[in-house]
N, C-alpha and C positions, 0 to 999 in steps of 0.2 A: 504494500500500500504506500502510495506517495503522499508526502505532506504538501498541502496546498497553502499558498500565501494569500491572505485577504487584507485589504486596506485596514489600517488601524483607525478606530473611531475616537481615540483619546485626543482631547483638545490640549494643545500645547501653546503656551503664551507666545505671542509674536515678538519680534525684536532679535537683534544679533546676540549670540552667546557662543561660548566655546563649545565645540563639538563634545569635548569631554564632560561638559555639564548637562548635556541632554540625557535625561533619564529614560531608559526603555524598560517596559514591563518584561517579566520573565518570558512571556510568549511572543515578544516583539523582536523584529530584526530590522536593521537598517539596510536598505537596498542601495547598491552602488549606482553611480551615474547622476551625481548632483553637484551643483557649484558650491564652493567654499572660498573664503578669503584667507590667504596666507601672506603675511607681511605686506598687506595692502594690495595684493594682486589676486584677482579671481582665478581659481584653478578648478579643474574638473576632477572630481573624485571617481576613481575607477574601481576601487576595491576597499572594503572596510575590514580591518583586522581588529584584534582586541584593544590595543593601545595606539595603533597607528592606522594611517590610510595611505593608499597609493594614489598619486595624482599625476596628471600629465603636465609637464612644464611647457614653456613657450615653444621649445623645439620638438615637442611631441615625445620626449623621453619620459619614462616612468621614474618617479621619485617617491620617497617615503616622507611623511610628515606626521608628527605627533598630534593626536586628537586635541590636545590642549593648545596647540598653535593654530588650529583651524577655527575660523569663525563662520557660523551658519545662521540661517533663519530657521529656528526649530519647528515653527508651524508649517514650513514648506518642505520638510524632509520627506523622502520616500520611505515611510515606515510601514511595514506589513506585519500582520499577526499570522502566526503559524496556525493553520486550521487542519482539520482532519478531512481527507477527501480523496 
Protein backbone atom coordinates (compact mmCIF):
# COMPACT_ATOMS: atom_id res chain seq x y z
CA UNK A 1 0.00 0.00 0.00
CA UNK A 2 1.39 3.40 -0.99
CA UNK A 3 1.18 6.49 1.23
CA UNK A 4 -0.67 9.39 -0.36
CA UNK A 5 0.03 13.03 0.40
CA UNK A 6 -2.82 15.49 0.81
CA UNK A 7 -2.68 19.24 1.39
CA UNK A 8 -2.29 20.31 4.99
CA UNK A 9 -5.23 22.33 6.29
CA UNK A 10 -3.27 23.81 9.20
CA UNK A 11 -3.25 27.62 9.13
CA UNK A 12 0.20 29.15 9.55
CA UNK A 13 0.75 32.83 10.25
CA UNK A 14 1.90 34.94 7.29
CA UNK A 15 5.17 36.83 7.21
CA UNK A 16 8.80 35.93 6.76
CA UNK A 17 10.44 33.54 9.21
CA UNK A 18 13.39 31.19 9.29
CA UNK A 19 12.62 27.80 7.79
CA UNK A 20 13.99 26.21 10.98
CA UNK A 21 11.20 27.97 12.92
CA UNK A 22 8.35 26.54 10.82
CA UNK A 23 6.77 23.82 12.91
CA UNK A 24 5.38 20.75 11.20
CA UNK A 25 2.98 18.27 12.77
CA UNK A 26 4.12 14.67 13.05
CA UNK A 27 2.13 13.67 9.96
CA UNK A 28 3.22 16.66 7.83
CA UNK A 29 6.05 16.84 5.29
CA UNK A 30 7.53 19.80 3.47
CA UNK A 31 7.60 19.22 -0.27
CA UNK A 32 10.54 20.59 -2.25
CA UNK A 33 10.23 23.13 -5.05
CA UNK A 34 9.64 26.44 -3.28
CA UNK A 35 11.41 29.81 -3.07
CA UNK A 36 13.41 30.95 -0.06
CA UNK A 37 15.68 33.89 0.67
CA UNK A 38 19.33 33.23 1.50
CA UNK A 39 21.57 36.20 2.30
CA UNK A 40 19.14 38.53 0.53
CA UNK A 41 18.98 36.41 -2.64
CA UNK A 42 15.93 34.39 -3.66
CA UNK A 43 16.83 30.74 -4.29
CA UNK A 44 14.82 27.68 -5.35
CA UNK A 45 14.75 24.83 -2.80
CA UNK A 46 15.01 21.48 -4.58
CA UNK A 47 15.31 19.09 -1.61
CA UNK A 48 14.48 19.29 2.08
CA UNK A 49 16.65 17.37 4.52
CA UNK A 50 16.59 17.21 8.32
CA UNK A 51 18.61 20.37 9.11
CA UNK A 52 19.56 21.56 5.64
CA UNK A 53 18.10 22.12 2.19
CA UNK A 54 19.49 21.80 -1.29
CA UNK A 55 19.08 24.87 -3.47
CA UNK A 56 20.14 25.98 -6.93
CA UNK A 57 22.57 28.87 -7.13
CA UNK A 58 22.64 31.44 -9.94
CA UNK A 59 24.77 29.13 -12.11
CA UNK A 60 22.35 26.23 -11.62
CA UNK A 61 24.70 24.35 -9.30
CA UNK A 62 23.29 22.53 -6.28
CA UNK A 63 24.36 23.90 -2.89
CA UNK A 64 23.49 23.19 0.74
CA UNK A 65 22.09 25.76 3.15
CA UNK A 66 21.09 25.41 6.78
CA UNK A 67 17.37 25.79 7.46
CA UNK A 68 18.13 28.53 9.97
CA UNK A 69 19.73 30.61 7.18
CA UNK A 70 16.73 30.33 4.85
CA UNK A 71 13.81 32.77 5.13
CA UNK A 72 10.37 31.73 3.88
CA UNK A 73 6.72 32.76 3.96
CA UNK A 74 5.37 29.96 6.18
CA UNK A 75 1.78 30.33 4.97
CA UNK A 76 2.87 29.72 1.35
CA UNK A 77 4.99 26.58 1.85
CA UNK A 78 4.00 23.36 0.05
CA UNK A 79 3.18 21.29 3.15
CA UNK A 80 1.37 17.97 2.76
CA UNK A 81 -0.13 15.51 5.20
CA UNK A 82 0.61 11.83 4.95
CA UNK A 83 -2.62 10.03 4.26
CA UNK A 84 -3.51 6.40 3.83
CA UNK A 85 -4.55 5.46 0.36
